Every structure is written in structure tokens, then in C-alpha cells.
N, C-alpha and C positions, 0 to 999 in steps of 0.2 A: 134274778140280778138288776140292781140300779144300773141304770144308765150315767155315761158319764160321757165329757167332751173331749171329743178325740183329737189327739194332734200328731198321732203317728201312724200312716199310712191308711188305707180306704178306711169308709165309713160302713157298718153295718146296722141296719133299723134295730135289731134284737140288741144291741149293745150300746149304743150310740145314739145322742140325739142330734139330729139331722136334717134336711129338706131336701126335698126331692132336687138333686142334680140337673136334671132333664130340664126342670123350671127356667136354669139359668143357661142354655143354650142359646147363643146369638148366632141366626142365621142357618139352625137346621132347619131339615126336613123329613126324621126318620123313617116314615115310611114312605116316603118316596125313593129314599136310597134302597129299600128294599123291592119296593115296587118295580121300579122301573130300573134295579141291579146297577145300581151307581157305586163308584167309588170314590171316597172324600176324607178332608182330610181336618181333626180338630185340634186345633192348640191353642195352648194358653200357658201360662205362669205354672210354675211348680207347684204341688200342695192347693190349687185350687178347686179340686175336685174331680182331675180326667175320670182316675182309674176308679173313683166310687161311682159316677156314670157308666163306667164302660160296663163295670162287672153288675151294675144293678139292670142297664139294659140287656144285657145277655140274657139274664135267667128271666127277664119279660119276654125276649124273643123266643125260650127255650119253653114256658108256659106253654105256648102257643102251637100250633099244627102244621103252621106250612114251612118253618126256617128251622135251622141249627145254626146257633151262634158261641163263639167262645173269644173268650179272651186270652191274646198272647202274648207277655212282656218280652221285648227283646233286650232287657239290660243285660243278660247274660254276653253279649253281643260288646259291651261298652270297651272302647280303645280296641277293637280289633277290625283291623283294616284288611287285612287277607282272606280274599274269596274262599280261600281251600279252609281256613277254619272256622270263620263267619256263618258260611253256611250247615255245617255239620252242627253248629252251635243253636242256628236259628231252627234246626228241623228237629232239634232235644228239646228247647223250648216248646215246641209245638205239639209233641208229643205228650211231654209231662204235664202241660195245661190241659188238656183235651182229659186226658186222666183225672186229673186232679176236681175237673167242671161234671165228670160225667159225661162226655159227649164220648160218639164215636171214636177209637183211637187210631187215627192212619199209620200205615206199615213204614219202617225205616227204611226209604230206597236203597237199595244195594245196587251197588257195581255203577253209579251214575255218579259222573262228573259236579267234580262240586257248585258248577256252574249252571248247574240243571236240576240242583235236590233239593230247591224250592219249589220250584215248578211242579218238580215229579210227586213230593209230598200232599201237595195244595190238591191234585189230580186226583189222586187214591184217596186222599180225604172227601174233595166230593160224590167220588163214588160211592164210600162207606156211607154218607147221610144219606144219599138218595132214597128215593125221591123228592126228599124236603131239601132247601134250598139252602149251601152252606154261606153263613156270616164270618170272617174272622175281623176281629178286633186286634190290630197292631200296635200293644202301647209302648215307648219309652224310643221308638223309630227314630229320634232326634238323637242318640247316643250311638246311630251308625255312621261311618264314616268313609272316605276315600272310596275303593275298590269293592268295597264291601256294601256300600251303600248302590253304588251303580247297578252291581249285579241284581241286587234284594228288586232294584224299582225295573231294574229290564224283564225278569223273569215275571214280576206280575205284570208287567204290560204284554208280554207274550204269551201272556193265557187271558187278557183283561176282551181280546175280541171274540174269543169262544167260550166266555163264560156263560153258566147256565147251570141247572140241576144234575146233576151225575159228573158234570164235563168240569170245574172250575170255581170258586167262590162267586158268587153273582155281587156280593157286594163288600169290600173292604175298607176300612178305616185305619188312617196311619196319624197315629197321635202323638202325640210331644208337645215338646213347648215352642217348636218354632214350624213353619208354615213347610211345603214341600220347596219349594222354590230355594229355601235356604241351606235345605238338605243337601240339591244338586251343588248350588256354589262351593259348600263345602268339601263336595266329595271331587271338585273339578278343580280343587287347589285353588278358590277362589275366585277363579275364570265363572264368570255369567253364562249360561248356557244360553245357544241363538233361540230363537223363534220357530226354529223347525225341530226342536229337540223331541223325541221319542216318548217321552215322559209326562207329556199331558193327558193324566189318566183321569187327576181330581173334577170333580164336577163343582163341588165347594169347602171353600176353606171356613171354618166355623170353630166360633171358640165361647169360653163359658163366664160371664158375667161374674162381678162380684154381687155379697149377698147385698138387698137393701137394709132401706134405714127399718123397714118392716119386717122385716127379713130375721132381723137382729134381733128386734121383740118377739117374733115366732118361734125364734130358737129358745131364748130365757124363758120363755111361756113355758115350754115344754119342761122346764126343769122348774117352775116353780108349780106348775099342776103336780109335779111328783113329788115335790120335798117342803111345799109352802115357803120355800125362800122367796122372796121378790128382788126387783131389781127397779132403782129409781127412774124415772122418766130422764132426768139427768144421766143419772148412770149409763143407762139405753144411748144417750146422744155422745156421752164420753167415749166410749166402745167404737162407736163408728165413727166419729171425729179422731180415734186413735189412728184405727183400721184403715176409714174407708171403706169398710164391708170384706175386705182380702179375708178369704174363709179360714185359714190357717191362724191369722191373727187372732179374728172374732173368737173361735174357740180358744184359741191361748190365753186372751185377756180374762174370758169367762173363767177358764180353769183356775187363773193364777188367782181371780177374787176368793172363791167357791172354797179354793182347795187350802189357800195358803194366807191369806188375808183376812177374811169372813167368810171361815169354813159353815159349811151348811149345817152343820149338827146346833149351831148357831142359833139358827132362822135369821138371823141377824139379815137385814136391808142391804143392799150393794149399793152403795153412795159414787158420786162421782170422786171422790178423795180414793175411795179404792180403785179405782179404775187406774187413776192418775199410777198409783202406787202399784200395782199391777202393770203398767205399761215400763216403770223403771225398773223395775224386777225381772223382766222379760227380756228387756235390752240388755242388763248385767248378766244374767244368766247364760248368753251366750250361747241359747239354743241353737240346734241343726238349722234350722231355718235360718234365722238371724245371722249366723256366722259363714253360712253359705254367700249370702249375700254381701258379708262384709270381706270377703276371700276375692268376692269378683270385681272388688273396688279397685283391685292393687292390676288387674287386666287394662292394658292401654285401648283398648276401642271402649271400654268404659268408661276410664279416666276421660278420656275426650272428651264424653256427653258431658258428665257429670260436673268437672270444673267448672266450667261456663255457667252453672247452673247455681254453683257455692258463689262464684262470684257478682253472678248476675250481669254479665258481658254478652254480648250479640256476637254468637260466632255464625254468619249465613251460608255455611257449608251443612249446620247440622238442621234436616230436617225430617221429616219421617219416614223422607225415602233414603235419607243417608244409611246405611248398611248399620254402620254402629246404633244409630238412634234405634233402627228397627229392631236389633238385637236384647238393648236396654228395655225397649217398651213390651219384647218377647219374656226377659227374664221379670216382667212385673216391677221392675225398678221403679221408673218415671210412666210418665202417664201421660194424655195429651188433655188436655183440658182448656183448646182455645189457645193455648201454648204448653211447652214443654213443661213438665212441673215434676217433684217426686213424687211417688205414687200415693203417699200416704204419711202423717206425724211421725209413726213408729219407726219408717226408714228415714226421714229427714233425722230423726237424732241419732240413730245407726251409724248414719253418713260422717254424720260431725264426730261421733264418740269413735270411731274407730280411726278416721283419718287423724284424729286429734290426740289418741291415747298413749303414744308414746311418748308427744309435746308432756301431756298433762304429767306421766308417770317421774319425767326428767325435770320438772318445774318445782324448787325447794318449796318445802311447807311453809309460807307465810308467816313472815316475823314481823309484820306492819300492822296497826291497829285499822282493821277495814271492815269493824264491827262498831255499829253504833249504840248509845245505851238504851236505847228500845229495841234493839234487836236486830234492824234493819239494817242494807248495806250502806257503807261510807262510799259511796260510785266512785268521787273524787280521789279519794285514796285511793281508791284500787285502780283508777285511770292513770293516776300518776307514780303508781308502783310500776303497772304495765310499761310506760312510757320508758323509765328505767332497766327494765328485762327486755324490750324490744333494742333500746339501744347497746345494749351490752351482749346480745345472744341471736339476735335475727340474721345479720351476716353471713355468721360460721352455720347454722342452723339449718337455713334458707338451701346451703349447698349439699346438703343429705336427703331435701324433701322431695318426695315423689310428684305433688302436687303445687307445683312450684309459684302458679298464678295464684292458687287458693290460699299459699301459704299463711298471708296474714292473716284471715281471717280464721284459720283454722288454729293457730297460735294462740289468738286473743279467745276464741272459744275454751280453746283448752287453759288458759291461763283461768278465768273465767268459772269455767266447770270444777277446778280445784278450790275455787273458795265455795262454792254453793251446794259442792257434793255432801255439807254438813246440814242440811236444813233446805233445799230452795229449789224451785223446778226453773227449764229454760223451754220457752217455746220458740222453733226458729222458725223464720218465712224465706225462702229462694228460692230462685228461678231465672233461667236465662232469661235475658233481656232485659229483668228489670231494675238494671244498675245498681243494689245494692243487697247487704244482708240484711235482714231485720231479728232484732233476738229481744225478747220480752222476759225480763229475769224476775222472779216473785220468791222475796225473801223477806222473814221477820213482817208479815204483816203487808208490805209494801210492794209495789212493781214498780220494773226501773225499763225503760226502752233504749236499747244501742242498737243503734243502726252501723254498719259496717261500709266505707264506699272507697275506691280509688281513684287516684286523680287521673281523671283520662289524659292524655296529650294533648287533644285538640281545645282543650276545653281548660287548664289550668287549676289553680287553688282554688281562685275567690268564685269560678262558675261552679265548679263541684261541691263547692260549701253550701252556695245557695241552692244546687239544684237539691243538695241533700236536707236542708231546713224546708225544701216545699215535700218531699218524700215523708220526713218525718211527722209535719204536719196532717198529712193523709194518713198516716199510720194510728199516729196518737189520737185522732177524734175516735178510732176504734175502739181501742186500746185504754182510755183514759191513763197513764203511766204517771207515777208517783214522781219523776224522775226523765230528763231526754239527755242522752247523751250519743253525740256525730263522732265518731273516730273515722279518720282519714287517713289514708296511707299513701304517701306519696313515694312511689316508685319509679319514676323518670330515670332514667339514664342519665342525665345532670347531676339527680341529685347525691351519688353517690362522691361527688366531689366536695357537698357541703359540710360543714363540722355539723355534730351530733346535735350542741346546743342551739343551735340554726333550724335545722330540721324539726325539731318536735317543740310542741308549743300549745297553749289551750286560749281558748276566747269564750266570752260567752254572748250568745248571740238569742236574737227573738223572733219566733215566726210571727206570720201575717195576722195570728190569733194573740200577737202576745206572748205563746207560749215561750218559756227561757229553755235554751238547749245549752249544752258543755260542748262545745265543740273542742276535740283532742286530735291533733296531729301528730303523726306518726311519720 
């Protein structure tokens, strides 16, 4: 059976092109966890390879003679907070997984109170595998909440002090999207436990890193060796640039290329334009991974982090120690690269499209002439039309907006997307603290830079414009656009009493290197 690129569930060497996930563990000491009988945490965003690693490591351990390991998913306990319901479900999951992976199956603990059931079955399980050591790899731990999580950890703590072969699991991995401390905060109704908490049983907190550029080349190289279909070096760079190495995205982009755009049977080399097309199709398909991230954008704790990144504003309350930032980092939605940024190019596009989709769907089909005879965009006509649209609709639409501070950015992007959907691309750059959002629109063989800024109350219009011109100069030096537009929204309270005829305006300015910039006031 030919192998394929997997985007659903764990990977298996006999079925899938894959790389050893153990090589991507950051901060782990696997041999020591078994030798020194330690409990530890593995946390990483969804669909990065956690389950693949756990099951492959389980088989590796079981091929030896010293220990018996078993993978156990606690997914059955999702949204179950009551101890009386959660513990029997965990016990059933343990027995089911033990049978599935052909390791000794522990007895169901009869006539044992729910708050002791987990401890009882782990004791019995350790006795069943003796004289070998028992290692349990609990996956999806972060879906357990409330009293059920507290009871789960309390029972593990109760056995931790006496752990040993034939007595209690010598090593336990708690695996999920979030770290152990986050489980406890959730379970205690948002209250951080004090330092004397009895749940400090973890030795390490480990994570899984993304693929590197060489990993992407190695992965596609497996496909090339099997089929003869090649990826150009620029295509490989495009895959990495789109995904920043996020494993699911890498596999999904490759899969989209070789199944739908340049099918493997054609033996056609995969080129950068194919990768770009794959990215657009992947986002438009609303695949589960993409859609789940889009749904997260509705949550207040995510909105609080993402909105200043869209506007480029600084929020001094948002740092890596902030609970909402930690949550977004754990989701894999954002990353730390000297500052907080959206994790990859695909997610930047997902955020813009999901938050602007309803706006885009309600923008009428353009009736004005927006395309030049040579096929390029008439950006001046576009901006003039947007000013009219902004004057007529912004105040009413803003009342219904979720991301109110980022509303101008989202509406302008939706307006432009309505046009370029017919054959162009948009690259977006935004991050908290940058003071703007940059768009590079490629259409009809020409590139157009659009920078979006808000008038800061302490800067005023002239200072905001001058800062924008300096920022455009730096960005344009890298991208070499054919046209430059600086769109400035003045949303200061005093502007609400000013007539629209006075608020809207256009002027042509030049940067320090004599680059011409059209400044659009809204």
C-alpha cells in the first residue's frame, strides 16, 4: 500500500510519511523518567504529534524487558466534571486501551468509592504487570475539569509516594494542550493554587517543537523517493513560510498540492505557485483544524490577545505571564519571536478571513471600474470607493462588531478581499506593538502596499501620517511595491461631530527616499 500524508489522527510508519516525533521533544529526558521513576507533563498545541509520539514510545518500551507502557486517552471525560461519572469512565478507558494494545488488563474495581477508583485500578494494574514496571501515558488530560480533575490528580498524588514495580505506576505522563498548572487553575474556578498545593508531582514540563526547514525537505523527500515527484527548493521554502513548520499544516499543504493541484501521477514538480494555491484552498475548505481555530476567535480571552495584534497597538497587560496569552500560546495560535506574533502565515490569513467574512459577504458586488486595461488594480479608484463605503456603513456596522478596536482594519480587508478574490493574493503582516498593519496585494502582475493606521490621541493626524510614511519606507524597501497607500482612520471621540466631508480626504506625500505614497483619510 502506498504511503500518504496524514492529517487525521496519529501517524503510523506503515501508512504515513512521517518523521520520528521523539526528535522534536524539547526538554525531555525519557530514559530518566523511567530510570528515576518520575511523573512528567507533555503539553503542545493540538495536531502537532503528541499522540503519535506517545503511541510510538509505548511500542518502543514494550519491545524491551523492563517495563510495560500503555497509552490511555481521557477524551471520554470531556465536559464531565462530576467525580461519580468521571472516575468510572476513566477506569473503562484504562481497561479498553490495555486490551487494545495487548497489555495485561486490570480488573474493574468493584465496590470502591468513585474518589478511589482510579487509584485502585492503577494498583491492580501494577500488580498485573509485575515484576515489570508500569508506565501510563495519559493523553487528553486537559479536557478533564472541575472536581473530576482535582480527584484525578489527588489519586495520582496518593500513589506517587509509594510508586514502584508491583505497587503503583513508576512513571506517568500527563499529556494535553496545557501545562499542569493550567489544569489546576481551571479545576479551582480560576483561582491559582497556593505554593503548598499537594499536586506538585511533575518533574518536567516538555513540549513538541515544529518541523524545521530540513524536516520539511526530509518529509517531502520520502514522497519523492517513492513516486519520483519532486518539490522545487522554492516550493519547500513556501511550505515552511506558510506553516512555520506546524506539523498539521505542513502535511495538509503537501497533501493539497499532490492530490488536487499537481497530482502525483502527473510527475509534475511542485512549484511555489502550487503551494500558494494549496494555502488558499486549504483555508477556503474550512478543514476541522482551521475551523476550530476560527471558532476560538469568538472567545473573549482570545479576542483580548488577538485584537491589539491586528491593530498593532501596545497593551502593557499582555505578556507571556498573562493567562490569556499563555492560553493562545498553548493553542499554537500565537508565538513568541522576541514579541508576540501570529504563529504562521496561514493563521494570519485565517484570522483576517474569519473575522471579516460576514463583512465581505454583505459588501455589494462592485459596480465601479476597479481594474486597469492592463489587468492591474486601480488602487486610487478602490480607495475612493472604500471611503464612500466607510462613510455610509461604518457607524452602523461597528455597533454589531465583536472586534471593535480592529473594526476598521477588518472592514478594509474585507472590502479588498471582495475584489481580489477574482485572481489576486494578499500577504498580511501584523503584531502587537508595531503600530500598524501591512498588506501587500498582488494582482495583475503588480504589487500594491497598503498600510493601515489609527490616529493615536496623543499624536494627532500629522504625527500619525509622518510615522506611517517612515514605516512604509522600511516595509517598501523589502517588498518593492508598485504602489503605496497609507490608510489612516481617525476614530477619536471628537471626530464624531465632524462632517464626513471634512473627515475624508486624500493627499500625495513622499518618503525620505522620494517614494510616492497616497495618504487616504477615513
